[in-house]
PDB file of N, CA, C and O in Angstrom:
ATOM      1  N   UNK A   1       0.843  -1.198   0.012  1.00  0.00           N
ATOM      2  CA  UNK A   1      -0.029  -0.061  -0.029  1.00  0.00           C
ATOM      3  C   UNK A   1       0.853   1.273  -0.028  1.00  0.00           C
ATOM      4  O   UNK A   1       0.517   2.291  -0.634  1.00  0.00           O
ATOM      5  N   UNK A   2       1.959   1.151   0.684  1.00  0.00           N
ATOM      6  CA  UNK A   2       2.868   2.320   0.807  1.00  0.00           C
ATOM      7  C   UNK A   2       3.486   2.594  -0.643  1.00  0.00           C
ATOM      8  O   UNK A   2       3.702   3.741  -1.035  1.00  0.00           O
ATOM      9  N   UNK A   3       3.730   1.554  -1.345  1.00  0.00           N
ATOM     10  CA  UNK A   3       4.365   1.758  -2.750  1.00  0.00           C
ATOM     11  C   UNK A   3       3.343   2.425  -3.553  1.00  0.00           C
ATOM     12  O   UNK A   3       3.682   3.294  -4.356  1.00  0.00           O
ATOM     13  N   UNK A   4       2.024   2.063  -3.392  1.00  0.00           N
ATOM     14  CA  UNK A   4       0.993   2.755  -4.265  1.00  0.00           C
ATOM     15  C   UNK A   4       0.929   4.183  -4.061  1.00  0.00           C
ATOM     16  O   UNK A   4       0.746   4.927  -5.025  1.00  0.00           O
ATOM     17  N   UNK A   5       1.081   4.688  -2.731  1.00  0.00           N
ATOM     18  CA  UNK A   5       0.993   6.100  -2.580  1.00  0.00           C
ATOM     19  C   UNK A   5       2.281   6.842  -2.999  1.00  0.00           C
ATOM     20  O   UNK A   5       2.257   8.024  -3.340  1.00  0.00           O
ATOM     21  N   UNK A   6       3.446   6.073  -2.957  1.00  0.00           N
ATOM     22  CA  UNK A   6       4.685   6.651  -3.453  1.00  0.00           C
ATOM     23  C   UNK A   6       4.588   6.814  -4.975  1.00  0.00           C
ATOM     24  O   UNK A   6       5.071   7.809  -5.515  1.00  0.00           O
ATOM     25  N   UNK A   7       4.004   5.904  -5.637  1.00  0.00           N
ATOM     26  CA  UNK A   7       3.729   5.944  -7.100  1.00  0.00           C
ATOM     27  C   UNK A   7       2.878   7.140  -7.450  1.00  0.00           C
ATOM     28  O   UNK A   7       3.134   7.821  -8.443  1.00  0.00           O
ATOM     29  N   UNK A   8       1.865   7.401  -6.639  1.00  0.00           N
ATOM     30  CA  UNK A   8       0.893   8.495  -6.911  1.00  0.00           C
ATOM     31  C   UNK A   8       1.677   9.851  -6.595  1.00  0.00           C
ATOM     32  O   UNK A   8       1.329  10.887  -7.160  1.00  0.00           O
ATOM     33  N   UNK A   9       2.621   9.837  -5.788  1.00  0.00           N
ATOM     34  CA  UNK A   9       3.386  11.142  -5.561  1.00  0.00           C
ATOM     35  C   UNK A   9       4.293  11.486  -6.739  1.00  0.00           C
ATOM     36  O   UNK A   9       4.535  12.644  -7.078  1.00  0.00           O
ATOM     37  N   UNK A  10       4.810  10.325  -7.376  1.00  0.00           N
ATOM     38  CA  UNK A  10       5.740  10.608  -8.410  1.00  0.00           C
ATOM     39  C   UNK A  10       4.970  10.885  -9.698  1.00  0.00           C
ATOM     40  O   UNK A  10       5.417  11.723 -10.481  1.00  0.00           O
ATOM     41  N   UNK A  11       3.790  10.203  -9.974  1.00  0.00           N
ATOM     42  CA  UNK A  11       2.966  10.381 -11.134  1.00  0.00           C
ATOM     43  C   UNK A  11       1.676  10.857 -10.746  1.00  0.00           C
ATOM     44  O   UNK A  11       0.720  10.108 -10.543  1.00  0.00           O
ATOM     45  N   UNK A  12       1.642  12.277 -10.627  1.00  0.00           N
ATOM     46  CA  UNK A  12       0.369  12.898 -10.276  1.00  0.00           C
ATOM     47  C   UNK A  12      -0.762  12.822 -11.291  1.00  0.00           C
ATOM     48  O   UNK A  12      -1.935  13.007 -10.966  1.00  0.00           O
ATOM     49  N   UNK A  13      -0.370  12.543 -12.531  1.00  0.00           N
ATOM     50  CA  UNK A  13      -1.395  12.512 -13.604  1.00  0.00           C
ATOM     51  C   UNK A  13      -2.256  11.192 -13.454  1.00  0.00           C
ATOM     52  O   UNK A  13      -3.225  11.044 -14.198  1.00  0.00           O
ATOM     53  N   UNK A  14      -1.962  10.315 -12.600  1.00  0.00           N
ATOM     54  CA  UNK A  14      -2.733   9.097 -12.447  1.00  0.00           C
ATOM     55  C   UNK A  14      -3.866   9.320 -11.446  1.00  0.00           C
ATOM     56  O   UNK A  14      -4.815   8.538 -11.402  1.00  0.00           O
ATOM     57  N   UNK A  15      -3.776  10.360 -10.658  1.00  0.00           N
ATOM     58  CA  UNK A  15      -4.737  10.599  -9.547  1.00  0.00           C
ATOM     59  C   UNK A  15      -6.179  10.813 -10.208  1.00  0.00           C
ATOM     60  O   UNK A  15      -7.100  10.157  -9.723  1.00  0.00           O
ATOM     61  N   UNK A  16      -6.435  11.623 -11.210  1.00  0.00           N
ATOM     62  CA  UNK A  16      -7.745  11.776 -11.788  1.00  0.00           C
ATOM     63  C   UNK A  16      -8.301  10.417 -12.305  1.00  0.00           C
ATOM     64  O   UNK A  16      -9.466  10.050 -12.155  1.00  0.00           O
ATOM     65  N   UNK A  17      -7.284   9.693 -12.957  1.00  0.00           N
ATOM     66  CA  UNK A  17      -7.723   8.392 -13.591  1.00  0.00           C
ATOM     67  C   UNK A  17      -8.224   7.374 -12.531  1.00  0.00           C
ATOM     68  O   UNK A  17      -9.203   6.662 -12.752  1.00  0.00           O
ATOM     69  N   UNK A  18      -7.507   7.329 -11.352  1.00  0.00           N
ATOM     70  CA  UNK A  18      -7.926   6.490 -10.290  1.00  0.00           C
ATOM     71  C   UNK A  18      -9.177   7.029  -9.680  1.00  0.00           C
ATOM     72  O   UNK A  18     -10.016   6.221  -9.281  1.00  0.00           O
ATOM     73  N   UNK A  19      -9.389   8.317  -9.566  1.00  0.00           N
ATOM     74  CA  UNK A  19     -10.606   8.918  -9.031  1.00  0.00           C
ATOM     75  C   UNK A  19     -11.806   8.477  -9.911  1.00  0.00           C
ATOM     76  O   UNK A  19     -12.821   8.014  -9.392  1.00  0.00           O
ATOM     77  N   UNK A  20     -11.666   8.635 -11.317  1.00  0.00           N
ATOM     78  CA  UNK A  20     -12.768   8.283 -12.195  1.00  0.00           C
ATOM     79  C   UNK A  20     -13.025   6.879 -12.155  1.00  0.00           C
ATOM     80  O   UNK A  20     -14.194   6.498 -12.211  1.00  0.00           O
ATOM     81  N   UNK A  21     -12.019   6.000 -12.058  1.00  0.00           N
ATOM     82  CA  UNK A  21     -12.284   4.507 -12.080  1.00  0.00           C
ATOM     83  C   UNK A  21     -12.936   4.121 -10.754  1.00  0.00           C
ATOM     84  O   UNK A  21     -13.748   3.196 -10.743  1.00  0.00           O
ATOM     85  N   UNK A  22     -12.641   4.743  -9.697  1.00  0.00           N
ATOM     86  CA  UNK A  22     -13.329   4.501  -8.358  1.00  0.00           C
ATOM     87  C   UNK A  22     -14.793   4.961  -8.475  1.00  0.00           C
ATOM     88  O   UNK A  22     -15.723   4.244  -8.107  1.00  0.00           O
ATOM     89  N   UNK A  23     -14.952   6.158  -8.989  1.00  0.00           N
ATOM     90  CA  UNK A  23     -16.362   6.565  -9.147  1.00  0.00           C
ATOM     91  C   UNK A  23     -17.203   5.725 -10.136  1.00  0.00           C
ATOM     92  O   UNK A  23     -18.406   5.568  -9.931  1.00  0.00           O
ATOM     93  N   UNK A  24     -16.614   5.212 -11.150  1.00  0.00           N
ATOM     94  CA  UNK A  24     -17.360   4.332 -12.077  1.00  0.00           C
ATOM     95  C   UNK A  24     -17.633   2.964 -11.337  1.00  0.00           C
ATOM     96  O   UNK A  24     -18.745   2.447 -11.446  1.00  0.00           O
ATOM     97  N   UNK A  25     -16.685   2.393 -10.618  1.00  0.00           N
ATOM     98  CA  UNK A  25     -16.892   1.185  -9.983  1.00  0.00           C
ATOM     99  C   UNK A  25     -17.914   1.327  -8.847  1.00  0.00           C
ATOM    100  O   UNK A  25     -18.725   0.429  -8.620  1.00  0.00           O
ATOM    101  N   UNK A  26     -17.873   2.360  -8.200  1.00  0.00           N
ATOM    102  CA  UNK A  26     -18.941   2.602  -7.107  1.00  0.00           C
ATOM    103  C   UNK A  26     -20.302   2.776  -7.758  1.00  0.00           C
ATOM    104  O   UNK A  26     -21.275   2.196  -7.278  1.00  0.00           O
ATOM    105  N   UNK A  27     -20.406   3.511  -8.777  1.00  0.00           N
ATOM    106  CA  UNK A  27     -21.712   3.762  -9.509  1.00  0.00           C
ATOM    107  C   UNK A  27     -22.229   2.382 -10.038  1.00  0.00           C
ATOM    108  O   UNK A  27     -23.422   2.108  -9.916  1.00  0.00           O
ATOM    109  N   UNK A  28     -21.388   1.542 -10.601  1.00  0.00           N
ATOM    110  CA  UNK A  28     -21.863   0.370 -11.171  1.00  0.00           C
ATOM    111  C   UNK A  28     -22.304  -0.647  -9.996  1.00  0.00           C
ATOM    112  O   UNK A  28     -23.294  -1.366 -10.131  1.00  0.00           O
ATOM    113  N   UNK A  29     -21.572  -0.658  -8.934  1.00  0.00           N
ATOM    114  CA  UNK A  29     -22.013  -1.472  -7.833  1.00  0.00           C
ATOM    115  C   UNK A  29     -23.297  -0.929  -7.165  1.00  0.00           C
ATOM    116  O   UNK A  29     -24.145  -1.727  -6.765  1.00  0.00           O
ATOM    117  N   UNK A  30     -23.453   0.311  -7.041  1.00  0.00           N
ATOM    118  CA  UNK A  30     -24.661   0.884  -6.534  1.00  0.00           C
ATOM    119  C   UNK A  30     -25.814   0.622  -7.438  1.00  0.00           C
ATOM    120  O   UNK A  30     -26.861   0.233  -6.920  1.00  0.00           O
ATOM    121  N   UNK A  31     -25.752   0.783  -8.694  1.00  0.00           N
ATOM    122  CA  UNK A  31     -26.809   0.528  -9.679  1.00  0.00           C
ATOM    123  C   UNK A  31     -27.177  -0.889  -9.659  1.00  0.00           C
ATOM    124  O   UNK A  31     -28.368  -1.170  -9.796  1.00  0.00           O
ATOM    125  N   UNK A  32     -26.283  -1.847  -9.501  1.00  0.00           N
ATOM    126  CA  UNK A  32     -26.472  -3.225  -9.499  1.00  0.00           C
ATOM    127  C   UNK A  32     -27.292  -3.639  -8.233  1.00  0.00           C
ATOM    128  O   UNK A  32     -28.253  -4.404  -8.321  1.00  0.00           O
ATOM    129  N   UNK A  33     -26.909  -3.148  -7.165  1.00  0.00           N
ATOM    130  CA  UNK A  33     -27.659  -3.364  -5.875  1.00  0.00           C
ATOM    131  C   UNK A  33     -29.013  -2.802  -5.975  1.00  0.00           C
ATOM    132  O   UNK A  33     -29.976  -3.464  -5.588  1.00  0.00           O
ATOM    133  N   UNK A  34     -29.155  -1.576  -6.489  1.00  0.00           N
ATOM    134  CA  UNK A  34     -30.523  -0.953  -6.653  1.00  0.00           C
ATOM    135  C   UNK A  34     -31.403  -1.803  -7.503  1.00  0.00           C
ATOM    136  O   UNK A  34     -32.519  -2.102  -7.079  1.00  0.00           O
ATOM    137  N   UNK A  35     -30.975  -2.236  -8.720  1.00  0.00           N
ATOM    138  CA  UNK A  35     -31.787  -3.033  -9.564  1.00  0.00           C
ATOM    139  C   UNK A  35     -32.035  -4.433  -8.923  1.00  0.00           C
ATOM    140  O   UNK A  35     -33.126  -4.974  -9.101  1.00  0.00           O
ATOM    141  N   UNK A  36     -31.138  -4.993  -8.242  1.00  0.00           N
ATOM    142  CA  UNK A  36     -31.299  -6.269  -7.606  1.00  0.00           C
ATOM    143  C   UNK A  36     -32.376  -6.208  -6.541  1.00  0.00           C
ATOM    144  O   UNK A  36     -33.103  -7.188  -6.381  1.00  0.00           O
ATOM    145  N   UNK A  37     -32.529  -5.085  -5.781  1.00  0.00           N
ATOM    146  CA  UNK A  37     -33.366  -5.020  -4.740  1.00  0.00           C
ATOM    147  C   UNK A  37     -34.760  -4.316  -5.018  1.00  0.00           C
ATOM    148  O   UNK A  37     -35.677  -4.466  -4.211  1.00  0.00           O
ATOM    149  N   UNK A  38     -34.909  -3.582  -6.112  1.00  0.00           N
ATOM    150  CA  UNK A  38     -36.075  -2.882  -6.413  1.00  0.00           C
ATOM    151  C   UNK A  38     -36.817  -3.336  -7.623  1.00  0.00           C
ATOM    152  O   UNK A  38     -38.029  -3.133  -7.690  1.00  0.00           O
ATOM    153  N   UNK A  39     -36.182  -3.929  -8.571  1.00  0.00           N
ATOM    154  CA  UNK A  39     -36.859  -4.335  -9.866  1.00  0.00           C
ATOM    155  C   UNK A  39     -37.465  -5.670  -9.716  1.00  0.00           C
ATOM    156  O   UNK A  39     -36.966  -6.535  -8.996  1.00  0.00           O
ATOM    157  N   UNK A  40     -38.561  -5.835 -10.410  1.00  0.00           N
ATOM    158  CA  UNK A  40     -39.256  -7.110 -10.259  1.00  0.00           C
ATOM    159  C   UNK A  40     -38.850  -8.176 -11.272  1.00  0.00           C
ATOM    160  O   UNK A  40     -39.252  -9.333 -11.146  1.00  0.00           O
ATOM    161  N   UNK A  41     -38.071  -7.804 -12.256  1.00  0.00           N
ATOM    162  CA  UNK A  41     -37.539  -8.823 -13.240  1.00  0.00           C
ATOM    163  C   UNK A  41     -36.296  -9.394 -12.853  1.00  0.00           C
ATOM    164  O   UNK A  41     -35.743 -10.188 -13.615  1.00  0.00           O
ATOM    165  N   UNK A  42     -35.739  -9.055 -11.654  1.00  0.00           N
ATOM    166  CA  UNK A  42     -34.575  -9.664 -11.065  1.00  0.00           C
ATOM    167  C   UNK A  42     -35.014 -10.715 -10.007  1.00  0.00           C
ATOM    168  O   UNK A  42     -35.791 -10.386  -9.111  1.00  0.00           O
ATOM    169  N   UNK A  43     -34.553 -11.896 -10.100  1.00  0.00           N
ATOM    170  CA  UNK A  43     -35.000 -12.902  -9.181  1.00  0.00           C
ATOM    171  C   UNK A  43     -33.853 -13.460  -8.421  1.00  0.00           C
ATOM    172  O   UNK A  43     -32.884 -13.955  -8.997  1.00  0.00           O
ATOM    173  N   UNK A  44     -33.964 -13.379  -7.056  1.00  0.00           N
ATOM    174  CA  UNK A  44     -32.969 -13.979  -6.216  1.00  0.00           C
ATOM    175  C   UNK A  44     -33.352 -15.348  -5.691  1.00  0.00           C
ATOM    176  O   UNK A  44     -32.497 -16.228  -5.597  1.00  0.00           O
ATOM    177  N   UNK A  45     -34.579 -15.545  -5.356  1.00  0.00           N
ATOM    178  CA  UNK A  45     -35.025 -16.868  -4.824  1.00  0.00           C
ATOM    179  C   UNK A  45     -36.111 -17.343  -5.802  1.00  0.00           C
ATOM    180  O   UNK A  45     -37.258 -16.897  -5.760  1.00  0.00           O
ATOM    181  N   UNK A  46     -35.715 -18.234  -6.654  1.00  0.00           N
ATOM    182  CA  UNK A  46     -36.653 -18.773  -7.655  1.00  0.00           C
ATOM    183  C   UNK A  46     -37.691 -19.744  -7.087  1.00  0.00           C
ATOM    184  O   UNK A  46     -38.780 -19.887  -7.643  1.00  0.00           O
ATOM    185  N   UNK A  47     -37.338 -20.438  -5.933  1.00  0.00           N
ATOM    186  CA  UNK A  47     -38.181 -21.466  -5.448  1.00  0.00           C
ATOM    187  C   UNK A  47     -39.520 -20.886  -4.761  1.00  0.00           C
ATOM    188  O   UNK A  47     -40.565 -21.536  -4.777  1.00  0.00           O
ATOM    189  N   UNK A  48     -39.424 -19.720  -4.204  1.00  0.00           N
ATOM    190  CA  UNK A  48     -40.556 -19.106  -3.579  1.00  0.00           C
ATOM    191  C   UNK A  48     -41.496 -18.522  -4.503  1.00  0.00           C
ATOM    192  O   UNK A  48     -42.691 -18.488  -4.209  1.00  0.00           O
ATOM    193  N   UNK A  49     -41.038 -18.030  -5.661  1.00  0.00           N
ATOM    194  CA  UNK A  49     -41.821 -17.442  -6.662  1.00  0.00           C
ATOM    195  C   UNK A  49     -41.331 -17.725  -8.053  1.00  0.00           C
ATOM    196  O   UNK A  49     -40.579 -16.945  -8.636  1.00  0.00           O
ATOM    197  N   UNK A  50     -41.774 -18.879  -8.596  1.00  0.00           N
ATOM    198  CA  UNK A  50     -41.144 -19.331  -9.867  1.00  0.00           C
ATOM    199  C   UNK A  50     -41.676 -18.535 -11.067  1.00  0.00           C
ATOM    200  O   UNK A  50     -41.063 -18.615 -12.132  1.00  0.00           O
ATOM    201  N   UNK A  51     -42.730 -17.802 -10.971  1.00  0.00           N
ATOM    202  CA  UNK A  51     -43.238 -16.949 -12.013  1.00  0.00           C
ATOM    203  C   UNK A  51     -43.467 -15.490 -11.571  1.00  0.00           C
ATOM    204  O   UNK A  51     -44.598 -15.052 -11.358  1.00  0.00           O
ATOM    205  N   UNK A  52     -42.404 -14.797 -11.450  1.00  0.00           N
ATOM    206  CA  UNK A  52     -42.520 -13.450 -10.911  1.00  0.00           C
ATOM    207  C   UNK A  52     -43.274 -12.455 -11.831  1.00  0.00           C
ATOM    208  O   UNK A  52     -43.791 -11.435 -11.377  1.00  0.00           O
ATOM    209  N   UNK A  53     -43.315 -12.776 -13.079  1.00  0.00           N
ATOM    210  CA  UNK A  53     -43.908 -11.901 -14.084  1.00  0.00           C
ATOM    211  C   UNK A  53     -45.486 -11.795 -13.951  1.00  0.00           C
ATOM    212  O   UNK A  53     -46.173 -10.930 -14.495  1.00  0.00           O
ATOM    213  N   UNK A  54     -45.926 -12.779 -13.170  1.00  0.00           N
ATOM    214  CA  UNK A  54     -47.422 -12.701 -12.893  1.00  0.00           C
ATOM    215  C   UNK A  54     -47.843 -11.672 -11.858  1.00  0.00           C
ATOM    216  O   UNK A  54     -48.975 -11.190 -11.840  1.00  0.00           O
ATOM    217  N   UNK A  55     -46.889 -11.360 -11.004  1.00  0.00           N
ATOM    218  CA  UNK A  55     -47.244 -10.267  -9.917  1.00  0.00           C
ATOM    219  C   UNK A  55     -46.691  -8.951 -10.232  1.00  0.00           C
ATOM    220  O   UNK A  55     -46.601  -8.124  -9.325  1.00  0.00           O
ATOM    221  N   UNK A  56     -46.297  -8.652 -11.466  1.00  0.00           N
ATOM    222  CA  UNK A  56     -45.852  -7.351 -11.895  1.00  0.00           C
ATOM    223  C   UNK A  56     -47.102  -6.342 -12.096  1.00  0.00           C
ATOM    224  O   UNK A  56     -48.036  -6.592 -12.858  1.00  0.00           O
ATOM    225  N   UNK A  57     -47.010  -5.321 -11.412  1.00  0.00           N
ATOM    226  CA  UNK A  57     -48.119  -4.286 -11.480  1.00  0.00           C
ATOM    227  C   UNK A  57     -47.947  -3.537 -12.837  1.00  0.00           C
ATOM    228  O   UNK A  57     -46.945  -2.847 -13.031  1.00  0.00           O
ATOM    229  N   UNK A  58     -48.939  -3.675 -13.788  1.00  0.00           N
ATOM    230  CA  UNK A  58     -48.722  -2.963 -15.102  1.00  0.00           C
ATOM    231  C   UNK A  58     -48.863  -1.381 -15.052  1.00  0.00           C
ATOM    232  O   UNK A  58     -48.512  -0.667 -15.991  1.00  0.00           O
ATOM    233  N   UNK A  59     -49.379  -0.924 -13.934  1.00  0.00           N
ATOM    234  CA  UNK A  59     -49.538   0.548 -13.809  1.00  0.00           C
ATOM    235  C   UNK A  59     -48.245   1.211 -13.374  1.00  0.00           C
ATOM    236  O   UNK A  59     -48.154   2.434 -13.481  1.00  0.00           O
ATOM    237  N   UNK A  60     -47.265   0.512 -12.904  1.00  0.00           N
ATOM    238  CA  UNK A  60     -45.987   1.040 -12.366  1.00  0.00           C
ATOM    239  C   UNK A  60     -44.937   0.941 -13.565  1.00  0.00           C
ATOM    240  O   UNK A  60     -44.869  -0.117 -14.190  1.00  0.00           O
ATOM    241  N   UNK A  61     -44.183   1.936 -13.872  1.00  0.00           N
ATOM    242  CA  UNK A  61     -43.278   1.798 -14.895  1.00  0.00           C
ATOM    243  C   UNK A  61     -42.076   0.855 -14.503  1.00  0.00           C
ATOM    244  O   UNK A  61     -41.580   0.887 -13.377  1.00  0.00           O
ATOM    245  N   UNK A  62     -41.685   0.100 -15.402  1.00  0.00           N
ATOM    246  CA  UNK A  62     -40.543  -0.832 -15.029  1.00  0.00           C
ATOM    247  C   UNK A  62     -39.201  -0.503 -15.506  1.00  0.00           C
ATOM    248  O   UNK A  62     -38.207  -1.185 -15.256  1.00  0.00           O
ATOM    249  N   UNK A  63     -39.210   0.626 -16.242  1.00  0.00           N
ATOM    250  CA  UNK A  63     -37.929   1.049 -16.758  1.00  0.00           C
ATOM    251  C   UNK A  63     -37.361   2.207 -15.838  1.00  0.00           C
ATOM    252  O   UNK A  63     -38.076   2.731 -14.984  1.00  0.00           O
ATOM    253  N   UNK A  64     -36.104   2.568 -16.037  1.00  0.00           N
ATOM    254  CA  UNK A  64     -35.552   3.647 -15.170  1.00  0.00           C
ATOM    255  C   UNK A  64     -36.167   4.987 -15.611  1.00  0.00           C
ATOM    256  O   UNK A  64     -36.345   5.876 -14.779  1.00  0.00           O
ATOM    257  N   UNK A  65     -36.503   5.151 -16.938  1.00  0.00           N
ATOM    258  CA  UNK A  65     -36.958   6.413 -17.448  1.00  0.00           C
ATOM    259  C   UNK A  65     -38.123   6.026 -18.454  1.00  0.00           C
ATOM    260  O   UNK A  65     -37.847   5.349 -19.445  1.00  0.00           O
ATOM    261  N   UNK A  66     -39.362   6.428 -18.223  1.00  0.00           N
ATOM    262  CA  UNK A  66     -40.474   6.058 -19.101  1.00  0.00           C
ATOM    263  C   UNK A  66     -41.147   7.318 -19.648  1.00  0.00           C
ATOM    264  O   UNK A  66     -41.449   8.216 -18.862  1.00  0.00           O
ATOM    265  N   UNK A  67     -41.385   7.424 -20.894  1.00  0.00           N
ATOM    266  CA  UNK A  67     -42.120   8.555 -21.502  1.00  0.00           C
ATOM    267  C   UNK A  67     -43.455   8.083 -22.087  1.00  0.00           C
ATOM    268  O   UNK A  67     -43.479   7.222 -22.967  1.00  0.00           O
ATOM    269  N   UNK A  68     -44.575   8.651 -21.594  1.00  0.00           N
ATOM    270  CA  UNK A  68     -45.925   8.384 -22.154  1.00  0.00           C
ATOM    271  C   UNK A  68     -46.265   6.935 -22.097  1.00  0.00           C
ATOM    272  O   UNK A  68     -46.665   6.376 -23.118  1.00  0.00           O
ATOM    273  N   UNK A  69     -46.128   6.265 -20.937  1.00  0.00           N
ATOM    274  CA  UNK A  69     -46.402   4.784 -20.873  1.00  0.00           C
ATOM    275  C   UNK A  69     -47.950   4.629 -20.819  1.00  0.00           C
ATOM    276  O   UNK A  69     -48.606   5.148 -19.916  1.00  0.00           O
ATOM    277  N   UNK A  70     -48.521   3.878 -21.840  1.00  0.00           N
ATOM    278  CA  UNK A  70     -49.860   3.612 -21.800  1.00  0.00           C
ATOM    279  C   UNK A  70     -49.994   2.037 -21.872  1.00  0.00           C
ATOM    280  O   UNK A  70     -49.381   1.405 -22.733  1.00  0.00           O
ATOM    281  N   UNK A  71     -50.817   1.420 -20.939  1.00  0.00           N
ATOM    282  CA  UNK A  71     -50.941   0.034 -20.862  1.00  0.00           C
ATOM    283  C   UNK A  71     -52.340  -0.345 -21.057  1.00  0.00           C
ATOM    284  O   UNK A  71     -53.245   0.258 -20.480  1.00  0.00           O
ATOM    285  N   UNK A  72     -52.567  -1.413 -21.925  1.00  0.00           N
ATOM    286  CA  UNK A  72     -53.903  -1.993 -22.048  1.00  0.00           C
ATOM    287  C   UNK A  72     -53.718  -3.437 -22.005  1.00  0.00           C
ATOM    288  O   UNK A  72     -52.765  -3.985 -22.559  1.00  0.00           O
ATOM    289  N   UNK A  73     -54.688  -4.110 -21.301  1.00  0.00           N
ATOM    290  CA  UNK A  73     -54.500  -5.584 -21.205  1.00  0.00           C
ATOM    291  C   UNK A  73     -54.749  -6.302 -22.549  1.00  0.00           C
ATOM    292  O   UNK A  73     -55.648  -5.918 -23.296  1.00  0.00           O
ATOM    293  N   UNK A  74     -53.987  -7.297 -22.838  1.00  0.00           N
ATOM    294  CA  UNK A  74     -54.178  -8.039 -23.957  1.00  0.00           C
ATOM    295  C   UNK A  74     -55.290  -9.073 -23.704  1.00  0.00           C
ATOM    296  O   UNK A  74     -55.191  -9.871 -22.772  1.00  0.00           O
ATOM    297  N   UNK A  75     -56.291  -9.058 -24.490  1.00  0.00           N
ATOM    298  CA  UNK A  75     -57.551  -9.923 -24.242  1.00  0.00           C
ATOM    299  C   UNK A  75     -57.185 -11.338 -24.289  1.00  0.00           C
ATOM    300  O   UNK A  75     -57.648 -12.081 -23.423  1.00  0.00           O
ATOM    301  N   UNK A  76     -56.374 -11.824 -25.236  1.00  0.00           N
ATOM    302  CA  UNK A  76     -55.976 -13.152 -25.299  1.00  0.00           C
ATOM    303  C   UNK A  76     -55.242 -13.712 -24.065  1.00  0.00           C
ATOM    304  O   UNK A  76     -55.488 -14.823 -23.593  1.00  0.00           O
ATOM    305  N   UNK A  77     -54.338 -12.874 -23.588  1.00  0.00           N
ATOM    306  CA  UNK A  77     -53.634 -13.198 -22.396  1.00  0.00           C
ATOM    307  C   UNK A  77     -54.573 -13.326 -21.220  1.00  0.00           C
ATOM    308  O   UNK A  77     -54.492 -14.294 -20.463  1.00  0.00           O
ATOM    309  N   UNK A  78     -55.435 -12.395 -21.060  1.00  0.00           N
ATOM    310  CA  UNK A  78     -56.365 -12.398 -19.967  1.00  0.00           C
ATOM    311  C   UNK A  78     -57.203 -13.672 -19.957  1.00  0.00           C
ATOM    312  O   UNK A  78     -57.466 -14.267 -18.912  1.00  0.00           O
ATOM    313  N   UNK A  79     -57.613 -14.069 -21.169  1.00  0.00           N
ATOM    314  CA  UNK A  79     -58.450 -15.276 -21.272  1.00  0.00           C
ATOM    315  C   UNK A  79     -57.663 -16.539 -20.913  1.00  0.00           C
ATOM    316  O   UNK A  79     -58.179 -17.445 -20.258  1.00  0.00           O
ATOM    317  N   UNK A  80     -56.417 -16.576 -21.353  1.00  0.00           N
ATOM    318  CA  UNK A  80     -55.526 -17.695 -20.962  1.00  0.00           C
ATOM    319  C   UNK A  80     -55.267 -17.733 -19.519  1.00  0.00           C
ATOM    320  O   UNK A  80     -55.270 -18.814 -18.930  1.00  0.00           O
ATOM    321  N   UNK A  81     -55.035 -16.581 -18.883  1.00  0.00           N
ATOM    322  CA  UNK A  81     -54.879 -16.520 -17.379  1.00  0.00           C
ATOM    323  C   UNK A  81     -56.080 -17.095 -16.674  1.00  0.00           C
ATOM    324  O   UNK A  81     -55.933 -17.900 -15.755  1.00  0.00           O
ATOM    325  N   UNK A  82     -57.290 -16.688 -17.094  1.00  0.00           N
ATOM    326  CA  UNK A  82     -58.549 -17.167 -16.480  1.00  0.00           C
ATOM    327  C   UNK A  82     -58.687 -18.612 -16.678  1.00  0.00           C
ATOM    328  O   UNK A  82     -59.142 -19.285 -15.753  1.00  0.00           O
ATOM    329  N   UNK A  83     -58.322 -19.199 -17.854  1.00  0.00           N
ATOM    330  CA  UNK A  83     -58.474 -20.615 -18.071  1.00  0.00           C
ATOM    331  C   UNK A  83     -57.492 -21.475 -17.326  1.00  0.00           C
ATOM    332  O   UNK A  83     -57.805 -22.613 -16.976  1.00  0.00           O
ATOM    333  N   UNK A  84     -56.241 -20.925 -17.062  1.00  0.00           N
ATOM    334  CA  UNK A  84     -55.232 -21.782 -16.371  1.00  0.00           C
ATOM    335  C   UNK A  84     -55.395 -21.711 -14.920  1.00  0.00           C
ATOM    336  O   UNK A  84     -54.845 -22.571 -14.231  1.00  0.00           O
ATOM    337  N   UNK A  85     -56.090 -20.781 -14.376  1.00  0.00           N
ATOM    338  CA  UNK A  85     -56.224 -20.704 -12.857  1.00  0.00           C
ATOM    339  C   UNK A  85     -57.333 -21.436 -12.297  1.00  0.00           C
ATOM    340  O   UNK A  85     -57.523 -21.434 -11.081  1.00  0.00           O
TER     341      UNK A  85
END
């Protein structure tokens, strides 16, 4: 660790590069954890809910950024759901 800081003292142009790489790694990790815990299409435990797409609320946007989302149920799918239950 001491050699790392000595290298940074000698080559100061590496400091912004290391800062940006740290910021990018932190952002990627944070985004991964956010999507893992909040999005319904990511499954951690498949045994308790083998069909998670059945419990998705169609009125809530599933994307990070949604413009003019309009949802209408597909009649054929609703018929199949009623017949299989």
